[in-house]
C-alpha positions in Angstrom: 93.8 -66.4 4.3 91.3 -65.3 6.8 93.7 -64.0 9.4 91.7 -65.4 12.3 93.2 -67.9 14.6 91.8 -71.4 15.0 92.7 -71.8 18.6 92.3 -68.2 19.8 88.7 -67.9 18.8 87.3 -71.3 19.3 89.1 -73.2 22.0 91.3 -73.0 25.0 92.7 -75.8 27.0 91.9 -75.3 30.6 93.1 -77.2 33.6 90.5 -78.7 35.8 90.6 -80.3 39.2 93.5 -82.7 39.5 95.8 -83.2 36.6 93.2 -83.7 33.9 92.5 -81.2 31.2 89.5 -80.5 29.1 89.1 -78.6 25.9 86.9 -75.5 26.2 84.8 -75.2 23.1 82.0 -72.7 22.4 78.9 -74.5 21.0 77.0 -72.8 18.2 73.9 -71.0 19.4 70.8 -73.1 19.0 72.8 -76.3 18.3 71.6 -78.1 21.5 67.9 -77.6 20.4 68.5 -78.8 16.8 67.3 -82.3 16.0 69.9 -82.6 13.3 72.7 -81.7 15.7 71.3 -84.1 18.3 71.7 -86.9 15.7 75.2 -85.8 14.9 76.1 -85.6 18.6 75.2 -89.2 19.1 77.6 -90.3 16.3 80.9 -88.5 17.0 83.7 -91.0 16.4 85.6 -92.5 19.4 88.9 -91.8 17.6 90.0 -89.7 14.6 93.1 -91.1 12.7 94.4 -92.6 16.0 93.7 -89.5 18.1 91.7 -90.3 21.2 88.6 -88.4 22.1 89.1 -85.7 24.8 86.8 -84.3 27.4 85.3 -81.0 26.7 84.6 -78.4 29.4 81.1 -77.6 28.2 77.8 -79.3 28.7 77.0 -79.7 25.1 77.1 -83.0 23.1 77.1 -80.9 19.9 80.9 -80.3 20.3 83.7 -82.9 20.5 87.5 -82.9 20.6 90.3 -85.3 19.8 94.1 -85.3 20.3 96.5 -82.7 21.6 96.5 -80.1 20.2 92.8 -80.7 19.8 90.9 -81.3 16.6 87.5 -79.7 17.3 84.1 -80.6 15.8 81.0 -78.6 16.2 77.5 -79.0 14.8 75.3 -76.0 14.0 77.8 -73.9 12.1 76.4 -71.3 9.8 75.4 -73.0 6.5 77.8 -71.8 3.8 76.2 -70.1 0.8 77.8 -69.9 -2.6 81.5 -69.5 -2.2 84.8 -69.2 -4.0 86.5 -71.0 -1.2 88.1 -74.4 -1.9 85.5 -77.1 -1.9 86.5 -80.8 -1.5 84.7 -84.0 -1.9 86.1 -86.3 0.8 84.5 -89.8 0.8 81.3 -88.5 -0.7 80.9 -85.5 1.7 81.5 -82.0 0.4 83.5 -79.7 2.7 84.5 -76.0 2.3 88.1 -75.6 3.4 89.3 -72.3 4.7 92.9 -71.6 5.7 93.2 -70.0 9.2 96.2 -68.5 10.9 97.0 -71.8 12.7 95.0 -74.5 10.9 92.1 -75.2 8.6 88.4 -74.9 9.1 86.3 -77.5 7.2 82.6 -76.9 7.0 80.1 -79.2 5.3 78.6 -77.8 2.2 75.0 -78.3 1.1 73.9 -79.7 4.5 71.8 -78.0 7.2 72.8 -78.0 10.0 76.4 -77.7 9.0 79.2 -79.5 10.8 82.5 -77.7 11.3 85.9 -79.4 11.9 88.8 -77.3 13.0 92.2 -78.9 12.4 95.4 -77.4 13.8 98.5 -77.0 11.6 100.1 -79.8 13.6 98.2 -82.4 11.6 99.3 -82.5 7.9 97.9 -83.2 5.5 94.7 -82.2 7.2 92.5 -84.0 4.8 93.7 -87.4 6.2 91.6 -86.7 9.3 88.4 -85.9 7.5 87.2 -89.4 6.5 86.5 -90.0 10.2 83.9 -87.3 10.0 82.2 -88.6 6.8 79.7 -90.9 8.6 78.8 -88.1 11.0 78.3 -85.6 8.2 76.2 -88.0 6.2 73.6 -88.1 9.0 72.6 -84.6 7.8 71.0 -85.0 4.4 72.6 -83.3 1.4 69.8 -80.8 0.3 71.8 -77.9 -1.1 74.5 -77.6 -3.8 77.6 -79.6 -3.6 81.1 -79.1 -4.9 81.2 -78.8 -8.7 
């Protein structure tokens, strides 16, 4: 357990003009200038396991959100090095899974730039959502180690 909250650090739902709401997500520094993240940003899925895509309150295509509570995806996450954290092969993509206080953080393993997906506890089992991100993750070539 990392003891850090998924929602408290990364996103806040904010009310905008009218009755609409957008998810506030902090993009990773440098992600907007990354060619790899630009390719990923153009391929975010329209829906994730039946969850519709939501508007984000930032001007960055390197972040995306689906559902309520929001499942968040961001490109440009720090590339994980060797780890003892749980590593899962989901549809041919390796993901490091880290339990947070209120969800799970999945980060691609062996790919640079890394893609991060934050899944709130509301969605169980969380791994059922991850195949929707496989096509996006495969845009970034596997160049490093994978799950063994």
